[in-house]
DRENZA-153737 format. One record per residue: residue in one letter; x, y, z of N, C-alpha, C in turn. Coordinates in steps of 0.2 Angstrom, whole numbers, plus 5000, padded with zeros to 4 digits. Example, Ala and Ser with C-alpha at 12.3 -4.5 7.8 and 13.67 -1.06 7.14 Angstrom:
2
A506649725039506249785039506649845039;S506449895035506849955036506450005039;
//
This chain:
232
M492147534882491447564883491147564876;D490547534875490247544869489747604868;Q489947654865489447714864489347724857;K488647714855488447724848487847764849;L487947834847487347874848487147894841;A486547884840486247894833486047964832;G486047994826485848064825485148064827;V484848124830484248124833483748174828;Q483148144826482648184823482148194829;T481948254830481448264836481148334835;S480748354840480448414839480648454845;A480548524844480648574850480348554856;A479648534856479248514862479648454865;A479848404861480148344864480748364868;K481148404865481748434868481648464874;R481148504875480948544881480748494886;G480448434885480248384890480848354892;A481348344888481948304890482448354894;A482348414893482848464896482848454904;C482348434907482348434914482848384917;Y483048334913483548284915484248304914;E484348374912484948404911485048444917;S484648444922484648494927484648464934;W484648504939484648484946484148434948;I483548424944483048384946483248314946;M483848294942484048224942484248204950;Y484448254954484748234960484148224965;I483548244964482948224968482448184965;Y482548164959482048124955481848064959;D482248024961482047954964481647974970;F481848014974481448024981480848064979;F480848114975480248154974479748134969;V480048114963479548084958479348014959;L479847974959479747894960479447884967;G479647924972479447904979478747944980;F478848004982478248044984477748054979;I477848084973477348094968477048034966;N477347984964477047924962476547894967;S476747894973476347874979475747914980;F475847974981475348024983474948064978;A475248074973474948114967474648074962;W475048024959474847984954474447924957;R474647904963474347854967474547784964;C475147774962475347714958476047704961;P476147684967476847674971477347634966;T477847664966478447634961478647564964;N478747554970479047494973478447434972;K477847454973477347404973477047384966;H477047434961476847414955477347414949;L477747474949478147484943478747444943;L479147444948479747404949479647334948;P479247304951479147224950478947214942;L478547254939478447244932479047244928;F479447294929480147304926480547244927;K480647224933481147174935480947104932;N480347094932480047024930480047014922;N480247064918480147064911480747084907;I481347074910481947084907482247024904;R482347024898482546964894483246974892;T483446934887484146924885484446994881;T484047024877484147084874483647134876;H483847184880483347224883483547304881;L482947334879482947404877482547444882;D482947494886482547534891482547604888;I481847624887481747694884481547744889;G481847794889481647844894482047824901;V482647824901483047794906483047834913;G482847894913482747934919483447944922;T483447914929484047914933484347844933;G484047804930484347734930484047694936;Y483547724939483247694946483047624945;Y482647604939482447534938482947494937;L483447514933484047464932484447454938;K484547504942484947494948484647454953;N483947454953483647414958483347344955;S483547324949483347264946483847214945;N484447224947485047174947485047144940;V485047184935485147154928485747114927;A485647044925486147004924486647024919;P487347014920487847034916487747004909;S487346954908487246914902486746954897;V486346994900485847034896486247084892;Q486047084886486347144881485847204882;L486147254885485747314888485847374883;T485247404881485347464877484947514880;L485247574881484847634885484647684879;S484047704879483847754875483447814878;D483647874876483347934879483447994874;L483148044876483348114872483848154876;S483948134882484448164886485048134887;P485648154884486248124885486448114892;N486248164896486448164904486048104907;A485448094905485048044908485347974906;I485647964900485947904898486547894902;R486947944903487547944907487447924914;V486947954917486847934924486547864925;A486147844920485847774921486347724919;K486847734915487347694913487847684920;L487947734923488347734929488047704934;R487447714936487047684941486947614940;S486847594934486647524933487347474933;G487947514933488547474933488647434926;R488347454921488347424915488747464910;H489347474910489747514906489847484899;D489547424898489547394891488947414888;A488447444891487747454888487847504882;T487447484877487447524871486947594872;E487147644869486747704870486447734864;I485847754864485547774858485047834860;L485247894857484847954857484247944852;W483647944855483047924850482447954852;D482047984848481348004849480947954847;V480547924851480247864849479647874845;T479447934843478947944838479247944831;Q479947934831480247924824480447854823;P480547834817480747764816481347744820;F481447684822482047654826482647674821;P483147704824483647734820484147684818;L484247624821484747574819484447504817;S483947504812483547454811483847414805;E484447424802484647394796485147344798;G485047294802485447244804486047254808;K486147314810486647334815486647314822;Y485947294824485847274830485347214830;D485447174835484947114835484247154838;K483747114836483047144839483047124846;F482647164850482547164857481947114859;D482147074863481547024866481247054872;S481447114875481147144880481247224879;V480747264880480747334880480347364886;S480647414889480347454894480247524893;M479647554894479647624893479147654899;F479447674905479047694910479047764911;Y478447794911478347864911478647904906;V478547884900478847914894478247944890;L477647914889477147934884476847994886;H476748014893476448074895476948134894;C477548124892478048174890478048184883;V477848134879477848144872477348194869;P477548244865477148294862476448264859;G475948294861475248264859475048304853;P474448284850473948254854474048174854;V473548144858473648074859473648034853;K473348054848473248014842473948014838;N474348064840475048064837475548024841;K475348004847475847964851475847894850;V475247864847475247794846475647764841;V475947804837476447784832477047754836;V477147764842477647744846477647664846;F477047634847476947564847477147534840;E476947564835477147544828477947544827;N478247594829478947604829479347544833;L479047534838479347484843479347414840;K478847394836478747334833479347314828;S479647364825480147354820480847334824;C480847344830481447324834481347274839;M480847234838480647184843480647114840;T480847064844480746994842480046974841;V479846914838479146894837478846874844;D479246854849478946844855479146894860;G479346954858479547004863478947034867;V479247064873478747094878478947164879;L478347204879478447274880478147294887;T478447324892478147344898478147424899;G477747454902477747524903477147554907;A477147614908476647654912476647724910;T476047754910476047824908475447864912;V475547924914475047964918474547984913;L473947974914473447994909473148064911;G472848094906472648164907471848174906;K471548114904470848124902470448054905;G469848064907469548004910469747984917;I470148024920470348004927470248064932;E470348054938470148104943470748114947;D471048174947471648194951471448204958;N471848194963471748224970472048294970;F471948324976472248394977472948404975;L473348354977474048364976474248344968;G473848294965473948284958473748334954;R473248374955473048434951473548484951;R473848494956474348554956475048534953;I475248474954475848444951475748444944;R475148414942475048404934475048474931;A474748524934474648594931475348624930;H475848614935476448634935476848594929;C476748534928477148494923476948514916;V476248524915476048544909476248614907;A476148654912476348724911477148734909;N477548694911478248694910478448644904;G478048614901478148574895478448504897;V478448484903478748424905478148374903;F477548384904476948344902476648374896;D476448334891475948354886475448294885;N474948294890474548234891473848254892;V473648314891472948334893472448294890;D472548264884471948224881472148154880;D472648134884472848064884472348024888;D472047974885471547934888471747864887;A471447824892471647754892471447714886;E470847724883470547694878470947694871;T471247754870471647764864472347724864;F472647724870473247684871473047614871;I472547584874472447514874472247494867;N471847524863471647504857472347504852;A472747554853473447554849473847494851;L473847474858474247414860473947354857;R473347344857472947284854473047284847;S473147344843473247344836473947314834;N474347324839475047314837475347254841;F475047224846475247164849474647114850;H474847044850474346994851474046994858;E474547004863474246994870474447064873;V473947084877473947144880473647144887;E474047164892473747164899473847244901;V473247264904473247334906472947344913;E473147394917472847404923472847484924;L472347514927472347584928472447584936;I472947614938473147614945473247694947;G472747714951472747794952472647824945;V473047864943472947904937473447874931;S473747824933474247794928473947724925;L474147724918473947664914474547624914;V474547564917475147514917474947464912;F475447444908475347394903475947344902;K475747294899476147244897475847214890;A476247214885476047194878476547144876;M476347084873476747034871476647014863;R477146984860477046964853476847014848;P477247054846477147104841476747074835;R476247114832475947084826476347104820;S476347064815476747074809476347104804;D475647104805475147124800475047204801;
//
């Protein structure tokens, strides 16, 4: 088993957001969050929108950021030839995702994505595909401090690499009755920090860091695909 955990630099707020993945929530996450909440609160059904985007953009060296329960990996049948790296702030999430994916050879990295990539000195090949589903709305705000994530990712991606992901927005959208209540709970408990997260800021940041950007607003979620990191 290849286990290489980098020393983590992060904030107390980020650790609070990751703490839920060390709790009982992991046991209901797939059904409750990826099933019920995504479909009826965020109005962005996982199986219709998010899972296909994940599955169709896995390349030879893949980095999955914010692995959660490993749902996407488990349901994507990642080829054994793919060099897989799992990154999260929760060691438990990485452990569970590694187990569910069946990829005991996957590399593990504890990493706060607002910090520079921790292993960028030739110790790892650059990744030609990166996924980060429902990570950005958990990153401590304000939103202008979150967009550094895309700059950090460029340093660990190949010139023709592809980034896919989604995030729940907090500004410029309209929640339904269920969404308002779930969002209020998530913000109050420090799981979300996305009150001023708007689509325009994220889209502009993606376009500043990648040559090709595709975005879609589905329900209250911004779903994105960005290709060919800019070197300038």
